[in-house]
ZAVOVEX-674095 format. One record per residue (C-alpha): x, y, z; residue in one letter; residue number from 1. Coordinates in Angstrom, 2 decimals, m for minus. Example, Ala and Ser with C-alpha at 12.3 -4.5 7.8 and 13.67 -1.06 7.14 Angstrom:
X / Y / Z / residu / num
12.30 / m4.50 / 7.80 / a / 1
13.67 / m1.06 / 7.14 / s / 2
***
This chain:
X / Y / Z / residu / num
98.45 / 129.92 / 113.61 / x / 1
98.13 / 127.02 / 111.18 / x / 2
95.26 / 126.21 / 108.86 / x / 3
95.91 / 122.50 / 108.47 / x / 4
96.68 / 119.72 / 110.92 / x / 5
99.37 / 118.62 / 108.48 / x / 6
101.11 / 122.01 / 108.68 / x / 7
101.00 / 122.10 / 112.47 / x / 8
104.16 / 121.51 / 114.44 / x / 9
101.95 / 119.85 / 117.06 / x / 10
99.81 / 117.47 / 114.98 / x / 11
101.60 / 117.31 / 111.64 / x / 12
104.03 / 114.54 / 112.66 / x / 13
101.08 / 112.42 / 113.79 / x / 14
99.16 / 112.59 / 110.52 / x / 15
101.88 / 112.84 / 107.84 / x / 16
105.43 / 111.63 / 107.36 / x / 17
108.29 / 114.09 / 107.44 / x / 18
109.25 / 113.09 / 103.90 / x / 19
105.77 / 113.83 / 102.57 / x / 20
105.56 / 117.13 / 104.40 / x / 21
108.89 / 118.05 / 102.83 / x / 22
107.64 / 117.02 / 99.39 / x / 23
104.83 / 119.60 / 99.65 / x / 24
106.78 / 122.28 / 101.50 / x / 25
107.19 / 125.82 / 100.18 / x / 26
110.80 / 125.05 / 99.32 / x / 27
109.77 / 121.99 / 97.32 / x / 28
107.06 / 124.04 / 95.61 / x / 29
109.49 / 126.78 / 94.58 / x / 30
111.98 / 124.14 / 93.45 / x / 31
109.37 / 122.47 / 91.24 / x / 32
108.40 / 125.84 / 89.76 / x / 33
112.05 / 126.56 / 88.94 / x / 34
112.37 / 123.13 / 87.32 / x / 35
109.29 / 123.84 / 85.21 / x / 36
110.64 / 127.21 / 84.10 / x / 37
114.06 / 125.75 / 83.30 / x / 38
112.47 / 123.00 / 81.20 / x / 39
110.45 / 125.60 / 79.31 / x / 40
113.59 / 127.64 / 78.63 / x / 41
115.51 / 124.56 / 77.49 / x / 42
112.69 / 123.46 / 75.17 / x / 43
112.42 / 126.95 / 73.70 / x / 44
116.16 / 127.15 / 73.20 / x / 45
116.16 / 123.85 / 71.32 / x / 46
113.64 / 125.36 / 68.91 / x / 47
115.52 / 128.64 / 68.63 / x / 48
112.91 / 130.53 / 70.65 / x / 49
115.00 / 131.46 / 73.71 / x / 50
118.66 / 132.10 / 74.54 / x / 51
120.68 / 128.97 / 75.21 / x / 52
122.02 / 130.35 / 78.49 / x / 53
118.58 / 131.03 / 80.00 / x / 54
117.95 / 127.48 / 81.30 / x / 55
121.38 / 127.20 / 83.05 / x / 56
120.80 / 130.60 / 84.65 / x / 57
117.44 / 129.46 / 86.03 / x / 58
118.91 / 126.18 / 87.26 / x / 59
121.60 / 128.07 / 89.15 / x / 60
118.93 / 129.61 / 91.42 / x / 61
118.36 / 127.54 / 94.54 / x / 62
114.77 / 127.48 / 95.80 / x / 63
115.81 / 128.03 / 99.41 / x / 64
117.37 / 131.37 / 98.42 / x / 65
114.00 / 132.75 / 97.31 / x / 66
112.10 / 134.62 / 100.01 / x / 67
109.00 / 132.44 / 100.41 / x / 68
107.51 / 134.78 / 103.03 / x / 69
107.82 / 137.79 / 100.72 / x / 70
106.36 / 135.83 / 97.81 / x / 71
103.50 / 134.77 / 100.05 / x / 72
102.71 / 138.29 / 101.14 / x / 73
102.58 / 139.43 / 97.52 / x / 74
100.48 / 136.40 / 96.60 / x / 75
97.80 / 137.74 / 98.94 / x / 76
97.62 / 140.77 / 96.64 / x / 77
98.24 / 139.11 / 93.29 / x / 78
95.96 / 136.11 / 93.87 / x / 79
98.51 / 133.56 / 92.66 / x / 80
102.11 / 132.85 / 93.73 / x / 81
103.43 / 132.70 / 90.17 / x / 82
103.36 / 136.48 / 89.72 / x / 83
105.72 / 137.34 / 92.61 / x / 84
107.70 / 134.21 / 91.84 / x / 85
108.39 / 135.37 / 88.28 / x / 86
109.48 / 138.78 / 89.54 / x / 87
111.73 / 137.22 / 92.18 / x / 88
113.44 / 135.00 / 89.60 / x / 89
113.81 / 137.81 / 87.07 / x / 90
115.60 / 139.82 / 89.74 / x / 91
118.21 / 137.02 / 89.96 / x / 92
118.75 / 136.72 / 86.20 / x / 93
121.16 / 138.73 / 84.07 / x / 94
119.29 / 141.72 / 82.56 / x / 95
119.71 / 140.35 / 79.05 / x / 96
117.73 / 137.22 / 79.97 / x / 97
114.85 / 138.79 / 81.90 / x / 98
112.60 / 139.33 / 78.89 / x / 99
112.96 / 135.73 / 77.70 / x / 100
112.05 / 134.26 / 81.09 / x / 101
108.51 / 132.78 / 81.36 / x / 102
107.91 / 133.81 / 77.74 / x / 103
104.55 / 132.70 / 76.32 / x / 104
103.62 / 130.87 / 79.52 / x / 105
101.01 / 131.61 / 82.13 / x / 106
100.53 / 131.18 / 85.86 / x / 107
98.62 / 127.91 / 85.63 / x / 108
101.24 / 126.38 / 83.37 / x / 109
103.89 / 126.78 / 86.04 / x / 110
101.76 / 125.80 / 89.02 / x / 111
100.12 / 122.77 / 87.41 / x / 112
103.44 / 121.48 / 86.09 / x / 113
105.04 / 122.00 / 89.50 / x / 114
102.16 / 120.07 / 91.06 / x / 115
102.77 / 117.19 / 88.65 / x / 116
106.44 / 117.12 / 89.62 / x / 117
105.64 / 117.18 / 93.33 / x / 118
102.93 / 114.55 / 92.93 / x / 119
105.40 / 112.26 / 91.15 / x / 120
107.84 / 112.53 / 94.06 / x / 121
104.98 / 112.01 / 96.50 / x / 122
103.73 / 108.90 / 94.70 / x / 123
107.24 / 107.45 / 94.81 / x / 124
107.23 / 107.91 / 98.59 / x / 125
103.90 / 106.09 / 98.86 / x / 126
105.06 / 103.32 / 96.52 / x / 127
107.98 / 102.45 / 98.77 / x / 128
105.78 / 102.13 / 101.86 / x / 129
103.12 / 100.25 / 99.91 / x / 130
105.62 / 97.66 / 98.71 / x / 131
106.87 / 97.11 / 102.26 / x / 132
103.31 / 96.90 / 103.61 / x / 133
102.23 / 94.33 / 101.02 / x / 134
105.33 / 92.22 / 101.69 / x / 135
104.70 / 92.29 / 105.44 / x / 136
101.04 / 91.32 / 105.02 / x / 137
102.04 / 88.45 / 102.75 / x / 138
104.35 / 87.17 / 105.47 / x / 139
101.70 / 87.62 / 108.17 / x / 140
99.06 / 85.78 / 106.12 / x / 141
101.48 / 82.94 / 105.40 / x / 142
102.43 / 82.51 / 109.06 / x / 143
98.80 / 82.39 / 110.17 / x / 144
97.14 / 80.61 / 107.24 / x / 145
96.11 / 77.80 / 109.61 / x / 146
95.61 / 79.80 / 112.81 / x / 147
91.90 / 79.35 / 113.59 / x / 148
89.87 / 82.35 / 114.71 / x / 149
86.30 / 83.54 / 114.82 / x / 150
84.71 / 84.79 / 111.63 / x / 151
82.33 / 87.64 / 112.39 / x / 152
79.40 / 89.06 / 110.47 / x / 153
77.37 / 92.02 / 111.76 / x / 154
79.77 / 92.02 / 114.71 / x / 155
78.54 / 88.57 / 115.76 / x / 156
80.29 / 85.20 / 115.81 / x / 157
79.46 / 83.53 / 112.50 / x / 158
81.73 / 80.58 / 111.60 / x / 159
85.42 / 79.72 / 111.98 / x / 160
88.01 / 81.16 / 109.61 / x / 161
91.76 / 81.58 / 110.04 / x / 162
93.64 / 84.70 / 110.93 / x / 163
95.69 / 84.27 / 107.76 / x / 164
92.44 / 84.44 / 105.77 / x / 165
91.51 / 87.68 / 107.50 / x / 166
94.95 / 89.14 / 106.74 / x / 167
94.70 / 87.99 / 103.13 / x / 168
91.48 / 89.98 / 102.73 / x / 169
93.32 / 93.09 / 103.96 / x / 170
96.23 / 92.27 / 101.69 / x / 171
94.22 / 91.96 / 98.49 / x / 172
92.25 / 95.12 / 99.22 / x / 173
95.42 / 97.16 / 99.71 / x / 174
97.18 / 95.51 / 96.76 / x / 175
94.21 / 96.23 / 94.49 / x / 176
94.34 / 99.91 / 95.43 / x / 177
98.13 / 100.02 / 95.08 / x / 178
97.96 / 98.53 / 91.59 / x / 179
96.51 / 101.80 / 90.30 / x / 180
99.48 / 103.88 / 91.47 / x / 181
101.71 / 103.41 / 88.38 / x / 182
98.85 / 104.43 / 86.09 / x / 183
98.33 / 107.67 / 87.98 / x / 184
102.07 / 108.34 / 88.03 / x / 185
102.26 / 107.87 / 84.27 / x / 186
99.29 / 110.22 / 83.79 / x / 187
101.02 / 113.16 / 85.48 / x / 188
101.39 / 115.72 / 82.73 / x / 189
103.17 / 118.94 / 81.92 / x / 190
100.90 / 121.94 / 81.44 / x / 191
102.38 / 124.47 / 79.05 / x / 192
99.67 / 125.99 / 76.88 / x / 193
99.74 / 129.74 / 77.47 / x / 194
97.07 / 132.13 / 78.76 / x / 195
93.97 / 130.53 / 77.20 / x / 196
95.46 / 127.17 / 76.25 / x / 197
96.54 / 127.81 / 72.67 / x / 198
100.17 / 128.87 / 73.25 / x / 199
99.51 / 131.60 / 70.72 / x / 200
102.81 / 133.33 / 71.50 / x / 201
104.56 / 130.55 / 69.56 / x / 202
102.01 / 130.11 / 66.80 / x / 203
102.52 / 126.86 / 64.94 / x / 204
105.42 / 125.98 / 67.23 / x / 205
103.14 / 125.88 / 70.29 / x / 206
102.51 / 122.11 / 70.30 / x / 207
106.20 / 121.41 / 69.74 / x / 208
107.17 / 123.60 / 72.70 / x / 209
104.56 / 121.98 / 74.93 / x / 210
105.67 / 118.46 / 74.02 / x / 211
109.35 / 119.38 / 74.41 / x / 212
108.78 / 120.67 / 77.95 / x / 213
106.98 / 117.45 / 78.87 / x / 214
109.90 / 115.42 / 77.50 / x / 215
112.41 / 117.55 / 79.43 / x / 216
110.59 / 116.84 / 82.68 / x / 217
109.70 / 113.20 / 82.01 / x / 218
106.00 / 114.01 / 82.26 / x / 219
103.16 / 113.03 / 79.97 / x / 220
102.29 / 115.36 / 77.08 / x / 221
98.67 / 116.37 / 76.74 / x / 222
97.04 / 116.73 / 73.30 / x / 223
95.27 / 119.89 / 74.41 / x / 224
95.22 / 122.21 / 77.41 / x / 225
94.06 / 120.76 / 80.71 / x / 226
93.76 / 124.12 / 82.49 / x / 227
90.02 / 123.55 / 82.91 / x / 228
90.02 / 119.80 / 82.26 / x / 229
90.65 / 118.46 / 85.73 / x / 230
89.73 / 114.81 / 85.44 / x / 231
93.29 / 113.58 / 85.91 / x / 232
93.61 / 115.54 / 89.16 / x / 233
90.24 / 114.28 / 90.41 / x / 234
91.22 / 110.70 / 89.58 / x / 235
94.48 / 111.09 / 91.46 / x / 236
92.61 / 112.38 / 94.50 / x / 237
90.08 / 109.57 / 94.26 / x / 238
92.92 / 107.05 / 94.10 / x / 239
94.40 / 108.44 / 97.31 / x / 240
91.02 / 108.37 / 99.06 / x / 241
90.35 / 104.79 / 97.89 / x / 242
93.80 / 103.73 / 99.05 / x / 243
93.09 / 105.16 / 102.49 / x / 244
89.75 / 103.35 / 102.45 / x / 245
91.56 / 100.05 / 101.89 / x / 246
93.92 / 100.85 / 104.76 / x / 247
90.93 / 101.77 / 106.92 / x / 248
89.36 / 98.35 / 106.34 / x / 249
92.40 / 96.77 / 108.00 / x / 250
92.46 / 99.40 / 110.75 / x / 251
88.76 / 98.84 / 111.51 / x / 252
89.37 / 95.13 / 112.02 / x / 253
92.52 / 95.63 / 114.06 / x / 254
90.83 / 98.22 / 116.29 / x / 255
88.18 / 95.62 / 117.09 / x / 256
90.66 / 92.78 / 117.57 / x / 257
92.72 / 94.78 / 120.08 / x / 258
89.71 / 95.67 / 122.22 / x / 259
89.76 / 94.26 / 125.74 / x / 260
86.77 / 91.99 / 125.16 / x / 261
88.25 / 90.38 / 122.04 / x / 262
91.99 / 90.65 / 122.73 / x / 263
93.10 / 88.63 / 119.71 / x / 264
95.80 / 91.08 / 118.67 / x / 265
97.72 / 94.13 / 119.86 / x / 266
99.42 / 96.99 / 118.10 / x / 267
103.24 / 96.81 / 118.24 / x / 268
104.41 / 97.91 / 121.66 / x / 269
106.34 / 101.16 / 121.83 / x / 270
107.02 / 102.61 / 125.26 / x / 271
104.90 / 105.72 / 125.82 / x / 272
102.66 / 105.13 / 122.79 / x / 273
98.90 / 105.07 / 123.21 / x / 274
98.81 / 106.16 / 126.83 / x / 275
96.31 / 108.32 / 128.69 / x / 276
96.68 / 111.40 / 130.87 / x / 277
94.19 / 109.87 / 133.31 / x / 278
94.47 / 106.08 / 132.98 / x / 279
97.99 / 104.66 / 133.34 / x / 280
96.97 / 101.21 / 132.13 / x / 281
95.76 / 102.33 / 128.71 / x / 282
97.37 / 101.13 / 125.50 / x / 283
95.24 / 102.85 / 122.91 / x / 284
95.44 / 101.79 / 119.22 / x / 285
97.25 / 104.87 / 117.88 / x / 286
98.00 / 103.42 / 114.45 / x / 287
94.36 / 102.50 / 113.88 / x / 288
93.32 / 105.95 / 115.07 / x / 289
95.56 / 107.74 / 112.56 / x / 290
94.46 / 105.51 / 109.68 / x / 291
90.76 / 105.88 / 110.41 / x / 292
91.06 / 109.63 / 110.90 / x / 293
92.86 / 109.96 / 107.56 / x / 294
90.26 / 107.93 / 105.69 / x / 295
87.47 / 109.99 / 107.20 / x / 296
89.11 / 113.32 / 106.36 / x / 297
90.06 / 112.23 / 102.84 / x / 298
86.53 / 112.19 / 101.50 / x / 299
86.09 / 115.95 / 101.75 / x / 300
89.33 / 116.70 / 99.92 / x / 301
88.53 / 114.17 / 97.19 / x / 302
85.13 / 115.80 / 96.72 / x / 303
86.82 / 119.19 / 96.35 / x / 304
88.85 / 117.83 / 93.43 / x / 305
85.77 / 116.35 / 91.79 / x / 306
83.95 / 119.67 / 92.17 / x / 307
86.85 / 121.38 / 90.39 / x / 308
85.99 / 119.46 / 87.22 / x / 309
83.09 / 121.86 / 86.64 / x / 310
85.38 / 124.78 / 85.82 / x / 311
84.02 / 127.48 / 83.55 / x / 312
85.53 / 128.28 / 80.16 / x / 313
89.34 / 128.31 / 79.92 / x / 314
90.07 / 128.93 / 83.61 / x / 315
87.60 / 129.18 / 86.50 / x / 316
87.59 / 131.37 / 89.55 / x / 317
88.17 / 129.48 / 92.77 / x / 318
87.83 / 125.83 / 91.79 / x / 319
91.42 / 125.44 / 90.63 / x / 320
92.65 / 127.33 / 93.69 / x / 321
90.74 / 124.89 / 95.93 / x / 322
92.91 / 122.08 / 94.56 / x / 323
95.92 / 123.68 / 96.24 / x / 324
94.41 / 122.77 / 99.60 / x / 325
92.98 / 119.38 / 98.68 / x / 326
95.73 / 117.50 / 96.84 / x / 327
98.62 / 118.09 / 99.28 / x / 328
96.26 / 117.26 / 102.14 / x / 329
95.35 / 113.94 / 100.54 / x / 330
98.98 / 113.05 / 100.00 / x / 331
99.85 / 114.01 / 103.56 / x / 332
97.02 / 111.95 / 105.04 / x / 333
97.87 / 108.99 / 102.82 / x / 334
101.51 / 109.09 / 103.94 / x / 335
100.61 / 108.99 / 107.63 / x / 336
97.98 / 106.30 / 107.17 / x / 337
100.35 / 104.17 / 105.16 / x / 338
103.19 / 104.63 / 107.66 / x / 339
100.91 / 103.33 / 110.40 / x / 340
99.59 / 100.47 / 108.26 / x / 341
103.13 / 99.38 / 107.52 / x / 342
103.93 / 99.44 / 111.24 / x / 343
100.89 / 97.25 / 111.93 / x / 344
101.72 / 94.82 / 109.14 / x / 345
105.31 / 94.45 / 110.25 / x / 346
104.77 / 94.30 / 114.00 / x / 347
101.20 / 93.27 / 114.84 / x / 348
101.10 / 91.07 / 117.93 / x / 349
98.87 / 88.04 / 117.30 / x / 350
97.38 / 86.00 / 120.16 / x / 351
96.35 / 82.55 / 118.85 / x / 352
95.46 / 81.26 / 122.32 / x / 353
92.95 / 84.06 / 122.79 / x / 354
91.55 / 83.33 / 119.35 / x / 355
90.94 / 79.76 / 120.44 / x / 356
89.27 / 80.93 / 123.65 / x / 357
86.92 / 83.10 / 121.62 / x / 358
86.07 / 80.18 / 119.34 / x / 359
84.90 / 78.30 / 122.43 / x / 360
83.22 / 81.31 / 124.04 / x / 361
79.79 / 80.71 / 122.50 / x / 362
79.70 / 77.02 / 123.52 / x / 363
79.68 / 75.62 / 120.03 / x / 364
77.34 / 78.12 / 118.35 / x / 365
80.13 / 78.96 / 115.91 / x / 366
79.61 / 75.50 / 114.40 / x / 367
75.84 / 75.74 / 113.96 / x / 368
76.01 / 76.06 / 110.17 / x / 369
78.40 / 73.12 / 109.91 / x / 370
76.12 / 71.03 / 112.12 / x / 371
73.07 / 71.76 / 109.99 / x / 372
75.03 / 70.93 / 106.84 / x / 373
76.29 / 67.61 / 108.24 / x / 374
72.88 / 66.56 / 109.60 / x / 375
70.95 / 67.43 / 106.44 / x / 376
71.76 / 64.19 / 104.56 / x / 377
70.54 / 62.20 / 107.59 / x / 378
67.25 / 63.94 / 108.46 / x / 379
66.62 / 66.32 / 105.57 / x / 380
67.66 / 69.93 / 105.12 / x / 381
64.58 / 71.55 / 106.68 / x / 382
64.53 / 69.24 / 109.68 / x / 383
68.25 / 69.72 / 110.27 / x / 384
67.93 / 73.50 / 110.16 / x / 385
64.96 / 73.43 / 112.54 / x / 386
66.75 / 71.13 / 114.97 / x / 387
69.88 / 73.24 / 115.06 / x / 388
67.76 / 76.38 / 115.53 / x / 389
66.02 / 74.84 / 118.55 / x / 390
69.35 / 73.72 / 119.93 / x / 391
70.95 / 77.17 / 119.64 / x / 392
68.06 / 78.67 / 121.60 / x / 393
68.56 / 76.01 / 124.26 / x / 394
72.29 / 76.78 / 124.45 / x / 395
71.59 / 80.46 / 125.13 / x / 396
69.14 / 79.60 / 127.91 / x / 397
70.90 / 76.66 / 129.54 / x / 398
74.57 / 77.44 / 128.97 / x / 399
75.17 / 73.91 / 127.69 / x / 400
77.35 / 73.17 / 124.66 / x / 401
75.63 / 72.93 / 121.27 / x / 402
77.18 / 69.51 / 120.62 / x / 403
75.65 / 68.19 / 123.83 / x / 404
72.20 / 69.65 / 123.13 / x / 405
72.11 / 68.23 / 119.62 / x / 406
73.23 / 64.85 / 120.89 / x / 407
70.25 / 64.77 / 123.28 / x / 408
67.64 / 65.75 / 120.67 / x / 409
65.37 / 62.72 / 120.02 / x / 410
64.52 / 64.07 / 116.59 / x / 411
68.13 / 63.48 / 115.61 / x / 412
68.38 / 59.93 / 116.97 / x / 413
69.39 / 58.43 / 113.64 / x / 414
72.27 / 56.29 / 112.50 / x / 415
75.42 / 58.28 / 111.76 / x / 416
74.42 / 61.25 / 113.91 / x / 417
77.42 / 61.14 / 116.25 / x / 418
79.89 / 60.84 / 113.41 / x / 419
78.23 / 63.75 / 111.62 / x / 420
78.34 / 65.92 / 114.73 / x / 421
81.96 / 65.03 / 115.45 / x / 422
82.86 / 66.17 / 111.94 / x / 423
80.77 / 69.33 / 112.26 / x / 424
82.51 / 70.46 / 115.43 / x / 425
86.02 / 69.75 / 114.15 / x / 426
88.00 / 72.78 / 113.00 / x / 427
89.98 / 71.06 / 110.28 / x / 428
87.46 / 71.57 / 107.48 / x / 429
87.03 / 75.29 / 108.21 / x / 430
90.77 / 75.78 / 108.57 / x / 431
91.49 / 73.97 / 105.31 / x / 432
88.93 / 76.05 / 103.44 / x / 433
90.28 / 79.34 / 104.80 / x / 434
93.87 / 78.29 / 104.14 / x / 435
93.05 / 77.43 / 100.53 / x / 436
91.62 / 80.92 / 99.94 / x / 437
94.62 / 82.44 / 101.68 / x / 438
96.99 / 80.56 / 99.39 / x / 439
95.01 / 81.71 / 96.37 / x / 440
95.25 / 85.34 / 97.49 / x / 441
98.97 / 85.03 / 98.11 / x / 442
99.47 / 83.59 / 94.63 / x / 443
97.53 / 86.38 / 92.93 / x / 444
99.66 / 88.76 / 90.83 / x / 445
***
């Protein structure tokens, strides 16, 4: 039995990458805990507070040689995995070093520092896929900067844009979210402060030991304990949820574009992907499905991390433990969503001919705003708006083209009308405007 879709052998590969699942595996967790303990021993030794051979002895222990199942069973009794972990490591150390191991530290020091190490590796995985996704979207926007398509508001045809413009909106949203990643990576901190956060076992040397461990691990040093100060964790979770929200914006649009009725795009074709047990013809948008599912599920986990900020005193009951579920889940969901977004960005099938058919589908209604704008200098703004409104109603009833209806309106029988209408129903102005914004987005840092 599994308690998370990400842990499941059946659904885990759908929702998270293998690399991300490995980054949060039990083996990776034990490895990060060993790294934290070795850094503590090395920092203590530098200050003359631990034997010099303790850190090498810890580093000689491979995480895969520790019995994760046995540690887990004891965790159910102890309440935290650090207690059986410490005993398991001590059993591997020379007797003369046992007493110095984990000296002055506490459970949360080891687990929080291990989480920071795992989160750093996990962010590096996301950064690689983000860079590739942004590059692919830049290329897609460039190639289609002048490909006209329908602009839609409230799900309705509104006015022409270009597909490159639409892609550029996705691009900037994802790039904006991605820009926060280095800040969150730099904020990952070591957490060595002792049982209540004062590192009292080392007295005046406590801050020096804490800072030295952070330096050993390449993590940020905190000016005071963050055992019950969980803002940095909540911010990291919020970043992941916001990133998935940006990916979901693109997935929402693509899911609509690939629908049968619109048909302006298709997910990259992979034999056997997106089929149905009942309908052989189906080609369901699997990538969009994974992205949207991840964004929907992310909110709950992000809220869990925010709730953990209200921890009581120096260490709360339960709230910190809830983070153990939420943060790995967010990273797992983000990895799967980003993998699918990258696949879409790199291989989306675009159908310009269908886009043009959809532009013509409403018999000129897509150009109603342009027509009113062009006619306004000739008959006045109010009269132009009223005339175009009457004409659009007539189009819906008669099935005639808006250009034809406007051309037959006696209220618009003024000099320059035909030239104005010709300009209104030409795509060049709309395409040029959309392309200019696309170029601006592509040039943005």
